[in-house]
Backbone and ligand atoms as CSV (ligand in chain L), in Angstrom:
chain,resi,resn,atom,element,x,y,z
A,1,UNK,N,N,0.834,-1.210,0.018
A,1,UNK,CA,C,0.008,-0.019,0.004
A,1,UNK,C,C,0.895,1.268,0.004
A,2,UNK,N,N,0.516,2.220,-0.862
A,2,UNK,CA,C,1.296,3.477,-0.927
A,2,UNK,C,C,0.819,4.397,0.187
A,3,UNK,N,N,1.778,4.806,1.019
A,3,UNK,CA,C,1.433,5.751,2.095
A,3,UNK,C,C,1.577,7.180,1.556
A,4,UNK,N,N,0.448,7.884,1.454
A,4,UNK,CA,C,0.445,9.251,0.898
A,4,UNK,C,C,0.063,10.274,1.954
A,5,UNK,N,N,0.763,11.350,1.984
A,5,UNK,CA,C,0.425,12.470,2.913
A,5,UNK,C,C,0.379,13.778,2.187
A,6,UNK,N,N,-0.312,14.741,2.739
A,6,UNK,CA,C,-0.405,16.077,2.159
A,6,UNK,C,C,0.211,17.075,3.144
A,7,UNK,N,N,1.115,17.909,2.636
A,7,UNK,CA,C,1.656,19.004,3.457
A,7,UNK,C,C,1.107,20.308,2.879
A,8,UNK,N,N,0.093,20.921,3.527
A,8,UNK,CA,C,-0.539,22.077,2.940
A,8,UNK,C,C,0.038,23.418,3.483
A,9,UNK,N,N,-0.170,24.446,2.751
A,9,UNK,CA,C,0.297,25.786,3.213
A,9,UNK,C,C,0.104,26.845,2.157
A,10,UNK,N,N,0.418,28.081,2.535
A,10,UNK,CA,C,0.368,29.158,1.544
A,10,UNK,C,C,1.695,29.268,0.806
A,11,UNK,N,N,2.789,28.926,1.450
A,11,UNK,CA,C,4.126,28.940,0.869
A,11,UNK,C,C,4.396,30.255,0.090
A,12,UNK,N,N,4.239,31.366,0.773
A,12,UNK,CA,C,4.328,32.677,0.103
A,12,UNK,C,C,5.492,33.497,0.641
A,13,UNK,N,N,6.727,33.125,0.393
A,13,UNK,CA,C,7.198,32.027,-0.396
A,13,UNK,C,C,7.661,30.859,0.500
A,14,UNK,N,N,8.082,29.746,-0.158
A,14,UNK,CA,C,8.685,28.611,0.556
A,14,UNK,C,C,9.907,29.076,1.375
A,15,UNK,N,N,10.031,28.556,2.576
A,15,UNK,CA,C,11.231,28.927,3.404
A,15,UNK,C,C,12.022,27.685,3.760
A,16,UNK,N,N,13.187,27.878,4.365
A,16,UNK,CA,C,13.970,26.728,4.812
A,16,UNK,C,C,13.222,25.946,5.876
A,17,UNK,N,N,12.347,26.589,6.603
A,17,UNK,CA,C,11.530,25.906,7.621
A,17,UNK,C,C,10.578,24.920,6.969
A,18,UNK,N,N,9.940,25.333,5.858
A,18,UNK,CA,C,9.072,24.414,5.104
A,18,UNK,C,C,9.879,23.251,4.553
A,19,UNK,N,N,11.016,23.590,3.968
A,19,UNK,CA,C,11.848,22.560,3.329
A,19,UNK,C,C,12.286,21.496,4.419
A,20,UNK,N,N,12.589,21.954,5.566
A,20,UNK,CA,C,12.963,21.037,6.660
A,20,UNK,C,C,11.839,20.049,6.938
A,21,UNK,N,N,10.608,20.575,6.998
A,21,UNK,CA,C,9.441,19.651,7.208
A,21,UNK,C,C,9.267,18.736,6.040
A,22,UNK,N,N,9.378,19.255,4.846
A,22,UNK,CA,C,9.183,18.414,3.629
A,22,UNK,C,C,10.179,17.245,3.627
A,23,UNK,N,N,11.439,17.567,3.859
A,23,UNK,CA,C,12.485,16.531,3.769
A,23,UNK,C,C,12.274,15.461,4.867
A,24,UNK,N,N,11.860,15.909,6.057
A,24,UNK,CA,C,11.663,14.935,7.155
A,24,UNK,C,C,10.399,14.104,6.884
A,25,UNK,N,N,9.335,14.761,6.344
A,25,UNK,CA,C,8.077,14.003,6.056
A,25,UNK,C,C,8.311,13.003,4.942
A,26,UNK,N,N,9.189,13.377,3.981
A,26,UNK,CA,C,9.469,12.523,2.849
A,26,UNK,C,C,10.095,11.187,3.285
A,27,UNK,N,N,10.737,11.223,4.438
A,27,UNK,CA,C,11.327,10.012,4.967
A,27,UNK,C,C,10.275,9.077,5.585
A,28,UNK,N,N,9.066,9.555,5.703
A,28,UNK,CA,C,8.008,8.765,6.399
A,28,UNK,C,C,6.940,8.270,5.465
A,29,UNK,N,N,6.890,8.884,4.266
A,29,UNK,CA,C,5.768,8.520,3.354
A,29,UNK,C,C,6.362,8.131,1.935
A,30,UNK,N,N,5.566,7.351,1.216
A,30,UNK,CA,C,5.998,6.954,-0.145
A,30,UNK,C,C,5.706,8.112,-1.131
A,31,UNK,N,N,4.699,8.849,-0.823
A,31,UNK,CA,C,4.241,9.927,-1.708
A,31,UNK,C,C,3.860,11.116,-0.833
A,32,UNK,N,N,4.424,12.284,-1.206
A,32,UNK,CA,C,4.089,13.483,-0.427
A,32,UNK,C,C,3.582,14.553,-1.371
A,33,UNK,N,N,2.360,14.994,-1.129
A,33,UNK,CA,C,1.804,16.050,-1.966
A,33,UNK,C,C,1.910,17.393,-1.229
A,34,UNK,N,N,2.575,18.337,-1.842
A,34,UNK,CA,C,2.628,19.659,-1.242
A,34,UNK,C,C,1.435,20.439,-1.809
A,35,UNK,N,N,0.510,20.801,-0.950
A,35,UNK,CA,C,-0.721,21.464,-1.369
A,35,UNK,C,C,-0.614,22.972,-1.174
A,36,UNK,N,N,-0.652,23.698,-2.277
A,36,UNK,CA,C,-0.478,25.169,-2.193
A,36,UNK,C,C,-1.873,25.817,-2.290
A,37,UNK,N,N,-2.255,26.464,-1.259
A,37,UNK,CA,C,-3.600,27.097,-1.196
A,37,UNK,C,C,-3.700,28.264,-2.186
A,38,UNK,N,N,-4.702,28.229,-3.056
A,38,UNK,CA,C,-4.822,29.243,-4.084
A,38,UNK,C,C,-5.378,30.574,-3.516
A,39,UNK,N,N,-6.565,30.562,-3.043
A,39,UNK,CA,C,-7.158,31.807,-2.669
A,39,UNK,C,C,-7.143,32.061,-1.175
A,40,UNK,N,N,-5.945,32.226,-0.679
A,40,UNK,CA,C,-5.785,32.433,0.742
A,40,UNK,C,C,-6.298,33.846,1.123
A,41,UNK,N,N,-6.894,33.931,2.242
A,41,UNK,CA,C,-7.391,35.267,2.711
A,41,UNK,C,C,-6.181,36.179,3.030
A,42,UNK,N,N,-4.987,35.544,3.002
A,42,UNK,CA,C,-3.767,36.366,3.243
A,42,UNK,C,C,-3.350,37.209,2.066
A,43,UNK,N,N,-4.045,37.103,0.915
A,43,UNK,CA,C,-3.665,37.829,-0.303
A,43,UNK,C,C,-2.151,37.672,-0.594
A,44,UNK,N,N,-1.793,36.565,-1.160
A,44,UNK,CA,C,-0.357,36.273,-1.386
A,44,UNK,C,C,0.333,37.256,-2.268
A,45,UNK,N,N,1.618,37.452,-1.984
A,45,UNK,CA,C,2.476,38.322,-2.812
A,45,UNK,C,C,2.902,37.587,-4.053
A,46,UNK,N,N,3.187,36.321,-3.921
A,46,UNK,CA,C,3.586,35.483,-5.072
A,46,UNK,C,C,2.330,34.815,-5.610
A,47,UNK,N,N,2.182,34.811,-6.945
A,47,UNK,CA,C,1.021,34.164,-7.544
A,47,UNK,C,C,1.052,32.644,-7.251
A,48,UNK,N,N,-0.080,32.014,-7.468
A,48,UNK,CA,C,-0.127,30.569,-7.257
A,48,UNK,C,C,0.914,29.869,-8.080
A,49,UNK,N,N,1.022,30.266,-9.369
A,49,UNK,CA,C,2.010,29.600,-10.270
A,49,UNK,C,C,3.431,29.875,-9.760
A,50,UNK,N,N,3.736,31.071,-9.281
A,50,UNK,CA,C,5.070,31.344,-8.722
A,50,UNK,C,C,5.364,30.501,-7.508
A,51,UNK,N,N,4.346,30.371,-6.601
A,51,UNK,CA,C,4.604,29.609,-5.402
A,51,UNK,C,C,4.819,28.112,-5.713
A,52,UNK,N,N,4.080,27.595,-6.685
A,52,UNK,CA,C,4.257,26.198,-7.116
A,52,UNK,C,C,5.668,25.995,-7.711
A,53,UNK,N,N,6.025,26.959,-8.614
A,53,UNK,CA,C,7.332,26.896,-9.268
A,53,UNK,C,C,8.493,26.951,-8.278
A,54,UNK,N,N,8.374,27.853,-7.336
A,54,UNK,CA,C,9.434,28.016,-6.349
A,54,UNK,C,C,9.624,26.701,-5.532
A,55,UNK,N,N,8.499,26.104,-5.186
A,55,UNK,CA,C,8.591,24.832,-4.428
A,55,UNK,C,C,9.248,23.770,-5.293
A,56,UNK,N,N,8.843,23.670,-6.567
A,56,UNK,CA,C,9.355,22.669,-7.426
A,56,UNK,C,C,10.897,22.805,-7.574
A,57,UNK,N,N,11.303,24.068,-7.612
A,57,UNK,CA,C,12.738,24.346,-7.813
A,57,UNK,C,C,13.491,24.044,-6.489
A,58,UNK,N,N,12.832,24.282,-5.362
A,58,UNK,CA,C,13.543,24.231,-4.068
A,58,UNK,C,C,13.655,22.779,-3.514
A,59,UNK,N,N,12.690,21.916,-3.905
A,59,UNK,CA,C,12.653,20.590,-3.274
A,59,UNK,C,C,13.630,19.626,-3.986
A,60,UNK,N,N,14.541,19.076,-3.243
A,60,UNK,CA,C,15.502,18.127,-3.869
A,60,UNK,C,C,14.833,16.770,-4.118
A,61,UNK,N,N,15.459,15.971,-4.956
A,61,UNK,CA,C,14.968,14.602,-5.184
A,61,UNK,C,C,15.266,13.850,-3.911
A,62,UNK,N,N,14.260,13.091,-3.416
A,62,UNK,CA,C,14.477,12.320,-2.183
A,62,UNK,C,C,14.178,10.889,-2.515
A,63,UNK,N,N,15.200,10.025,-2.455
A,63,UNK,CA,C,15.000,8.611,-2.834
A,63,UNK,C,C,13.871,7.980,-1.916
A,64,UNK,N,N,12.988,7.243,-2.581
A,64,UNK,CA,C,12.003,6.521,-1.772
A,64,UNK,C,C,10.685,7.316,-1.578
A,65,UNK,N,N,10.683,8.588,-1.989
A,65,UNK,CA,C,9.456,9.333,-1.851
A,65,UNK,C,C,9.188,10.150,-3.115
A,66,UNK,N,N,7.969,9.999,-3.602
A,66,UNK,CA,C,7.563,10.764,-4.770
A,66,UNK,C,C,6.928,12.041,-4.266
A,67,UNK,N,N,7.509,13.202,-4.617
A,67,UNK,CA,C,7.018,14.434,-4.099
A,67,UNK,C,C,6.345,15.206,-5.273
A,68,UNK,N,N,5.112,15.653,-5.077
A,68,UNK,CA,C,4.396,16.420,-6.086
A,68,UNK,C,C,3.905,17.707,-5.493
A,69,UNK,N,N,3.951,18.791,-6.286
A,69,UNK,CA,C,3.469,20.085,-5.814
A,69,UNK,C,C,2.165,20.383,-6.584
A,70,UNK,N,N,1.114,20.615,-5.849
A,70,UNK,CA,C,-0.150,20.852,-6.518
A,70,UNK,C,C,-0.842,22.059,-5.836
A,71,UNK,N,N,-1.596,22.808,-6.586
A,71,UNK,CA,C,-2.376,23.883,-5.963
A,71,UNK,C,C,-3.791,23.382,-5.681
A,72,UNK,N,N,-4.436,23.982,-4.696
A,72,UNK,CA,C,-5.821,23.589,-4.416
A,72,UNK,C,C,-6.606,24.760,-3.942
A,73,UNK,N,N,-7.913,24.655,-4.197
A,73,UNK,CA,C,-8.863,25.706,-3.738
A,73,UNK,C,C,-9.873,25.002,-2.842
A,74,UNK,N,N,-10.462,25.753,-1.940
A,74,UNK,CA,C,-11.543,25.170,-1.118
A,74,UNK,C,C,-11.002,24.514,0.103
A,75,UNK,N,N,-11.724,23.465,0.520
A,75,UNK,CA,C,-11.376,22.810,1.781
A,75,UNK,C,C,-10.181,21.833,1.660
A,76,UNK,N,N,-9.296,21.949,2.617
A,76,UNK,CA,C,-8.169,21.040,2.664
A,76,UNK,C,C,-8.629,19.559,2.700
A,77,UNK,N,N,-9.660,19.327,3.539
A,77,UNK,CA,C,-10.136,17.948,3.736
A,77,UNK,C,C,-10.550,17.348,2.358
A,78,UNK,N,N,-11.177,18.147,1.525
A,78,UNK,CA,C,-11.607,17.647,0.215
A,78,UNK,C,C,-10.397,17.371,-0.690
A,79,UNK,N,N,-9.405,18.275,-0.627
A,79,UNK,CA,C,-8.202,18.069,-1.435
A,79,UNK,C,C,-7.445,16.793,-1.022
A,80,UNK,N,N,-7.351,16.584,0.300
A,80,UNK,CA,C,-6.646,15.412,0.793
A,80,UNK,C,C,-7.339,14.179,0.244
A,81,UNK,N,N,-8.652,14.148,0.315
A,81,UNK,CA,C,-9.439,12.964,-0.155
A,81,UNK,C,C,-9.231,12.782,-1.650
A,82,UNK,N,N,-9.262,13.915,-2.390
A,82,UNK,CA,C,-9.105,13.859,-3.857
A,82,UNK,C,C,-7.800,13.220,-4.286
A,83,UNK,N,N,-6.780,13.481,-3.560
A,83,UNK,CA,C,-5.429,12.918,-3.950
A,83,UNK,C,C,-5.205,11.531,-3.383
A,84,UNK,N,N,-6.186,11.021,-2.680
A,84,UNK,CA,C,-6.104,9.654,-2.163
A,84,UNK,C,C,-5.305,9.519,-0.903
A,85,UNK,N,N,-5.249,10.574,-0.096
A,85,UNK,CA,C,-4.516,10.525,1.169
A,85,UNK,C,C,-5.466,10.575,2.353
A,86,UNK,N,N,-4.983,10.177,3.512
A,86,UNK,CA,C,-5.753,10.385,4.759
A,86,UNK,C,C,-4.918,11.075,5.822
A,87,UNK,N,N,-3.675,11.449,5.503
A,87,UNK,CA,C,-2.804,12.069,6.457
A,87,UNK,C,C,-2.391,13.469,6.004
A,88,UNK,N,N,-2.511,14.395,6.947
A,88,UNK,CA,C,-2.057,15.767,6.741
A,88,UNK,C,C,-0.818,15.951,7.610
A,89,UNK,N,N,0.214,16.551,7.020
A,89,UNK,CA,C,1.424,16.867,7.796
A,89,UNK,C,C,1.473,18.349,8.047
A,90,UNK,N,N,1.764,18.731,9.289
A,90,UNK,CA,C,1.946,20.153,9.607
A,90,UNK,C,C,3.156,20.318,10.475
A,91,UNK,N,N,3.720,21.506,10.398
A,91,UNK,CA,C,4.900,21.792,11.243
A,91,UNK,C,C,4.445,22.620,12.422
A,92,UNK,N,N,5.006,22.360,13.558
A,92,UNK,CA,C,4.674,23.154,14.761
A,92,UNK,C,C,5.940,23.887,15.186
A,93,UNK,N,N,5.830,25.199,15.348
A,93,UNK,CA,C,7.001,26.000,15.693
A,93,UNK,C,C,7.058,26.341,17.150
A,94,UNK,N,N,5.950,26.800,17.700
A,94,UNK,CA,C,5.945,27.234,19.093
A,94,UNK,C,C,4.595,26.862,19.713
A,95,UNK,N,N,4.537,27.048,20.995
A,95,UNK,CA,C,3.275,26.688,21.686
A,95,UNK,C,C,2.138,27.514,21.102
A,96,UNK,N,N,2.471,28.730,20.646
A,96,UNK,CA,C,1.408,29.601,20.125
A,96,UNK,C,C,0.796,29.020,18.843
A,97,UNK,N,N,1.483,28.160,18.140
A,97,UNK,CA,C,0.895,27.518,16.965
A,97,UNK,C,C,-0.120,26.457,17.368
A,98,UNK,N,N,0.066,25.919,18.606
A,98,UNK,CA,C,-0.669,24.676,18.960
A,98,UNK,C,C,-2.213,24.819,18.934
A,99,UNK,N,N,-2.726,25.890,19.531
A,99,UNK,CA,C,-4.173,26.004,19.692
A,99,UNK,C,C,-4.882,26.027,18.341
A,100,UNK,N,N,-4.326,26.862,17.454
A,100,UNK,CA,C,-4.909,26.946,16.094
A,100,UNK,C,C,-4.814,25.617,15.353
A,101,UNK,N,N,-3.661,25.018,15.419
A,101,UNK,CA,C,-3.431,23.746,14.695
A,101,UNK,C,C,-4.335,22.643,15.246
A,102,UNK,N,N,-4.539,22.663,16.547
A,102,UNK,CA,C,-5.390,21.680,17.239
A,102,UNK,C,C,-6.808,21.807,16.702
A,103,UNK,N,N,-7.261,23.075,16.619
A,103,UNK,CA,C,-8.586,23.360,16.156
A,103,UNK,C,C,-8.769,22.922,14.693
A,104,UNK,N,N,-7.780,23.235,13.854
A,104,UNK,CA,C,-7.797,22.839,12.455
A,104,UNK,C,C,-7.832,21.318,12.286
A,105,UNK,N,N,-6.992,20.649,13.064
A,105,UNK,CA,C,-6.903,19.211,12.960
A,105,UNK,C,C,-8.250,18.592,13.337
A,106,UNK,N,N,-8.905,19.105,14.377
A,106,UNK,CA,C,-10.158,18.565,14.766
A,106,UNK,C,C,-11.264,18.874,13.778
A,107,UNK,N,N,-11.194,20.100,13.243
A,107,UNK,CA,C,-12.198,20.485,12.231
A,107,UNK,C,C,-12.081,19.632,10.954
A,108,UNK,N,N,-10.852,19.359,10.567
A,108,UNK,CA,C,-10.665,18.524,9.377
A,108,UNK,C,C,-11.121,17.075,9.638
A,109,UNK,N,N,-10.946,16.649,10.838
A,109,UNK,CA,C,-11.407,15.310,11.188
A,109,UNK,C,C,-12.905,15.225,11.294
A,110,UNK,N,N,-13.498,16.372,11.658
A,110,UNK,CA,C,-14.960,16.396,11.737
A,110,UNK,C,C,-15.561,16.348,10.307
A,111,UNK,N,N,-14.868,17.026,9.368
A,111,UNK,CA,C,-15.328,17.022,7.987
A,111,UNK,C,C,-15.218,15.604,7.411
A,112,UNK,N,N,-14.050,14.967,7.719
A,112,UNK,CA,C,-13.828,13.628,7.247
A,112,UNK,C,C,-13.132,12.796,8.350
A,113,UNK,N,N,-13.867,11.877,8.922
A,113,UNK,CA,C,-13.372,11.185,10.116
A,113,UNK,C,C,-12.184,10.273,9.838
A,114,UNK,N,N,-11.862,10.077,8.540
A,114,UNK,CA,C,-10.684,9.223,8.234
A,114,UNK,C,C,-9.376,10.030,8.229
A,115,UNK,N,N,-9.520,11.367,8.300
A,115,UNK,CA,C,-8.296,12.202,8.239
A,115,UNK,C,C,-7.538,12.309,9.587
A,116,UNK,N,N,-6.259,12.149,9.493
A,116,UNK,CA,C,-5.435,12.365,10.693
A,116,UNK,C,C,-4.396,13.457,10.363
A,117,UNK,N,N,-4.045,14.284,11.344
A,117,UNK,CA,C,-2.974,15.260,11.142
A,117,UNK,C,C,-1.807,14.887,12.035
A,118,UNK,N,N,-0.641,14.827,11.397
A,118,UNK,CA,C,0.541,14.589,12.230
A,118,UNK,C,C,1.387,15.861,12.237
A,119,UNK,N,N,1.984,16.107,13.406
A,119,UNK,CA,C,2.759,17.295,13.552
A,119,UNK,C,C,4.235,17.020,13.735
A,120,UNK,N,N,5.055,17.714,12.949
A,120,UNK,CA,C,6.517,17.604,13.144
A,120,UNK,C,C,6.992,18.884,13.805
A,121,UNK,N,N,7.762,18.679,14.863
A,121,UNK,CA,C,8.328,19.847,15.536
A,121,UNK,C,C,9.368,20.498,14.627
A,122,UNK,N,N,9.267,21.767,14.471
A,122,UNK,CA,C,10.267,22.450,13.623
A,122,UNK,C,C,11.678,22.271,14.218
A,123,UNK,N,N,12.657,22.264,13.326
A,123,UNK,CA,C,14.035,22.250,13.797
A,123,UNK,C,C,14.228,23.630,14.499
A,124,UNK,N,N,15.002,23.599,15.601
A,124,UNK,CA,C,15.054,24.843,16.467
A,124,UNK,C,C,15.562,26.074,15.717
A,125,UNK,N,N,16.404,25.835,14.677
A,125,UNK,CA,C,16.916,27.000,13.992
A,125,UNK,C,C,15.873,27.711,13.142
A,126,UNK,N,N,14.720,27.074,13.009
A,126,UNK,CA,C,13.662,27.736,12.222
A,126,UNK,C,C,12.450,28.121,13.059
A,127,UNK,N,N,12.612,28.125,14.351
A,127,UNK,CA,C,11.514,28.421,15.310
A,127,UNK,C,C,10.828,29.712,14.999
A,128,UNK,N,N,11.639,30.721,14.658
A,128,UNK,CA,C,11.129,32.083,14.528
A,128,UNK,C,C,10.658,32.399,13.120
A,129,UNK,N,N,10.918,31.468,12.186
A,129,UNK,CA,C,10.770,31.803,10.790
A,129,UNK,C,C,9.311,31.702,10.307
A,130,UNK,N,N,8.960,32.604,9.401
A,130,UNK,CA,C,7.661,32.528,8.738
A,130,UNK,C,C,7.813,33.212,7.343
A,131,UNK,N,N,6.860,32.943,6.485
A,131,UNK,CA,C,6.939,33.561,5.155
A,131,UNK,C,C,6.830,35.078,5.250
A,132,UNK,N,N,6.017,35.556,6.210
A,132,UNK,CA,C,5.882,37.057,6.309
A,132,UNK,C,C,7.179,37.683,6.738
A,133,UNK,N,N,7.971,37.011,7.583
A,133,UNK,CA,C,9.258,37.619,8.010
A,133,UNK,C,C,10.164,37.690,6.815
A,134,UNK,N,N,10.127,36.669,5.974
A,134,UNK,CA,C,10.981,36.692,4.756
A,134,UNK,C,C,10.541,37.791,3.833
A,135,UNK,N,N,9.222,37.953,3.676
A,135,UNK,CA,C,8.712,39.030,2.778
A,135,UNK,C,C,9.063,40.425,3.316
A,136,UNK,N,N,8.943,40.573,4.607
A,136,UNK,CA,C,9.237,41.869,5.196
A,136,UNK,C,C,10.720,42.255,5.066
A,137,UNK,N,N,11.571,41.313,5.394
A,137,UNK,CA,C,13.016,41.641,5.284
A,137,UNK,C,C,13.456,41.825,3.837
A,138,UNK,N,N,12.901,40.917,2.985
A,138,UNK,CA,C,13.287,40.980,1.556
A,138,UNK,C,C,12.792,42.265,0.864
A,139,UNK,N,N,11.675,42.707,1.296
A,139,UNK,CA,C,11.059,43.931,0.673
A,139,UNK,C,C,11.981,45.139,0.853
A,140,UNK,N,N,12.675,45.181,1.987
A,140,UNK,CA,C,13.536,46.324,2.267
A,140,UNK,C,C,14.976,46.033,1.934
A,141,UNK,N,N,15.217,44.959,1.167
A,141,UNK,CA,C,16.592,44.678,0.739
A,141,UNK,C,C,17.443,44.016,1.779
A,142,UNK,N,N,16.865,43.538,2.878
A,142,UNK,CA,C,17.667,42.839,3.890
A,142,UNK,C,C,18.086,41.449,3.392
A,143,UNK,N,N,19.047,40.840,4.104
A,143,UNK,CA,C,19.617,39.602,3.657
A,143,UNK,C,C,18.695,38.421,4.111
A,144,UNK,N,N,18.120,37.728,3.136
A,144,UNK,CA,C,17.216,36.623,3.495
A,144,UNK,C,C,17.831,35.288,3.083
A,145,UNK,N,N,19.155,35.286,2.771
A,145,UNK,CA,C,19.705,34.065,2.252
A,145,UNK,C,C,19.735,32.913,3.251
A,146,UNK,N,N,19.684,33.181,4.556
A,146,UNK,CA,C,19.658,32.122,5.530
A,146,UNK,C,C,18.244,31.544,5.653
A,147,UNK,N,N,17.234,32.245,5.110
A,147,UNK,CA,C,15.863,31.878,5.397
A,147,UNK,C,C,15.211,31.073,4.287
A,148,UNK,N,N,15.710,31.178,3.082
A,148,UNK,CA,C,15.059,30.542,1.972
A,148,UNK,C,C,16.009,29.570,1.221
A,149,UNK,N,N,15.467,28.580,0.610
A,149,UNK,CA,C,16.313,27.566,-0.081
A,149,UNK,C,C,17.207,28.279,-1.137
A,150,UNK,N,N,18.443,27.852,-1.219
A,150,UNK,CA,C,19.444,28.415,-2.153
A,150,UNK,C,C,18.905,28.500,-3.563
A,151,UNK,N,N,18.244,27.409,-4.005
A,151,UNK,CA,C,17.835,27.284,-5.399
A,151,UNK,C,C,16.827,28.364,-5.792
A,152,UNK,N,N,16.169,29.011,-4.837
A,152,UNK,CA,C,15.167,30.017,-5.231
A,152,UNK,C,C,15.532,31.400,-4.721
A,153,UNK,N,N,16.704,31.528,-4.141
A,153,UNK,CA,C,17.131,32.802,-3.500
A,153,UNK,C,C,16.954,33.974,-4.485
A,154,UNK,N,N,17.546,33.843,-5.666
A,154,UNK,CA,C,17.566,34.975,-6.581
A,154,UNK,C,C,16.135,35.338,-7.053
A,155,UNK,N,N,15.288,34.341,-7.347
A,155,UNK,CA,C,13.927,34.587,-7.745
A,155,UNK,C,C,13.146,35.344,-6.698
A,156,UNK,N,N,13.302,34.886,-5.442
A,156,UNK,CA,C,12.544,35.473,-4.338
A,156,UNK,C,C,13.002,36.927,-4.098
A,157,UNK,N,N,14.321,37.108,-4.058
A,157,UNK,CA,C,14.849,38.448,-3.792
A,157,UNK,C,C,14.367,39.421,-4.883
A,158,UNK,N,N,14.494,38.990,-6.128
A,158,UNK,CA,C,14.126,39.849,-7.237
A,158,UNK,C,C,12.636,40.266,-7.132
A,159,UNK,N,N,11.794,39.351,-6.813
A,159,UNK,CA,C,10.349,39.658,-6.778
A,159,UNK,C,C,10.035,40.565,-5.581
A,160,UNK,N,N,10.597,40.281,-4.433
A,160,UNK,CA,C,10.296,41.086,-3.242
A,160,UNK,C,C,10.840,42.510,-3.385
A,161,UNK,N,N,12.018,42.630,-3.980
A,161,UNK,CA,C,12.653,43.919,-4.136
A,161,UNK,C,C,11.898,44.762,-5.165
A,162,UNK,N,N,11.468,44.063,-6.257
A,162,UNK,CA,C,10.712,44.759,-7.326
A,162,UNK,C,C,9.352,45.215,-6.780
A,163,UNK,N,N,8.767,44.345,-5.898
A,163,UNK,CA,C,7.405,44.692,-5.346
A,163,UNK,C,C,7.472,45.950,-4.535
A,164,UNK,N,N,8.620,46.340,-4.075
A,164,UNK,CA,C,8.748,47.504,-3.192
A,164,UNK,C,C,9.039,48.785,-3.980
A,165,UNK,N,N,9.243,48.600,-5.310
A,165,UNK,CA,C,9.567,49.764,-6.125
A,165,UNK,C,C,8.338,50.547,-6.545
L,1,COA,N1,N,8.825,26.781,9.060
L,1,COA,C1,C,8.726,28.046,8.694
L,1,COA,N2,N,7.515,28.678,8.622
L,1,COA,C2,C,6.474,27.992,8.867
L,1,COA,C3,C,6.497,26.631,9.245
L,1,COA,C4,C,7.761,26.029,9.327
L,1,COA,N3,N,7.923,24.757,9.687
L,1,COA,N4,N,5.235,26.205,9.447
L,1,COA,C5,C,4.433,27.217,9.187
L,1,COA,N5,N,5.188,28.312,8.845
L,1,COA,C6,C,4.708,29.644,8.576
L,1,COA,C7,C,4.000,29.764,7.265
L,1,COA,O1,O,4.893,30.169,6.218
L,1,COA,C8,C,2.991,30.842,7.547
L,1,COA,O2,O,3.617,32.078,7.456
L,1,COA,P1,P,2.790,33.425,7.116
L,1,COA,O3,O,1.644,33.470,8.059
L,1,COA,O4,O,3.787,34.433,7.355
L,1,COA,O5,O,2.350,33.270,5.672
L,1,COA,C9,C,2.655,30.648,9.047
L,1,COA,O6,O,3.727,29.945,9.547
L,1,COA,C10,C,1.368,29.923,9.289
L,1,COA,O7,O,1.431,28.664,8.684
L,1,COA,P2,P,0.137,27.785,8.478
L,1,COA,O8,O,-0.708,27.853,9.730
L,1,COA,O9,O,0.554,26.502,7.967
L,1,COA,O10,O,-0.687,28.662,7.430
L,1,COA,P3,P,-0.625,28.653,5.900
L,1,COA,O11,O,-1.234,29.923,5.448
L,1,COA,O12,O,0.745,28.354,5.385
L,1,COA,O13,O,-1.558,27.420,5.481
L,1,COA,C11,C,-3.662,26.183,5.323
L,1,COA,C12,C,-2.869,27.374,5.961
L,1,COA,C13,C,-3.570,26.169,3.818
L,1,COA,C14,C,-3.105,24.847,5.845
L,1,COA,C15,C,-5.092,26.356,5.770
L,1,COA,O14,O,-5.498,27.730,5.611
L,1,COA,C16,C,-6.135,25.529,5.011
L,1,COA,O15,O,-6.166,24.314,5.178
L,1,COA,N6,N,-6.943,26.188,4.176
L,1,COA,C17,C,-7.921,25.531,3.326
L,1,COA,C18,C,-9.349,25.845,3.838
L,1,COA,C19,C,-9.682,24.877,4.945
L,1,COA,O16,O,-9.801,23.726,4.730
L,1,COA,N7,N,-9.764,25.499,6.109
L,1,COA,C20,C,-9.932,24.737,7.350
L,1,COA,C21,C,-11.375,24.442,7.520
L,1,COA,S1,S,-11.507,23.596,9.015
């Protein structure tokens, strides 16, 4: 049986924190779908296509796991079912993440009782990291090279810098 999981998010843009979770989750599943939310209420800076492309560029080949990047609209629970998965992977950074994530995990399970959410603790060096921090520092020309995957550094810097002009 193929073990499939979905790692959902806005990925606006992908960070080293996301990549850390992706690489670790890939070691646990045969197939990992990265689900990029299209119409986030957060009004993304990067278009859906750009967010998908950046992820595809950033994710290395991982033996034993087939990783696919897909965008989705609507309910996460429906998307997970559509791709034939029953597991959602999420990263937890701090206690402050917990309450919201707990609520989401229960709500998703209420929508579809077969769904389970597993949480991976972020690596401590990424505790403070978020996409908005990257966007904020990048917008003003600060150094974001420690925060985002090397493969997408130039693309992200160019877009954030241009967006501020
Ligand atoms: N490392 C670094 N940053 C991380 C991280 C990690 N391990 N884990 C999360 N983050 C960051 C994200 O980049 C994001 O940053 P931002 O707020 O600056 O953009 C922030 O932490 C919050 O992450 P998360 O809670 O995962 O939000 P998200 O916007 O990335 O994704 C969805 C949210 C897509 C999972 C959620 O909105 C969803 O499922 N939507 C679909 C509709 C639905 O089904 N809703 C639920 C109904 S019950």
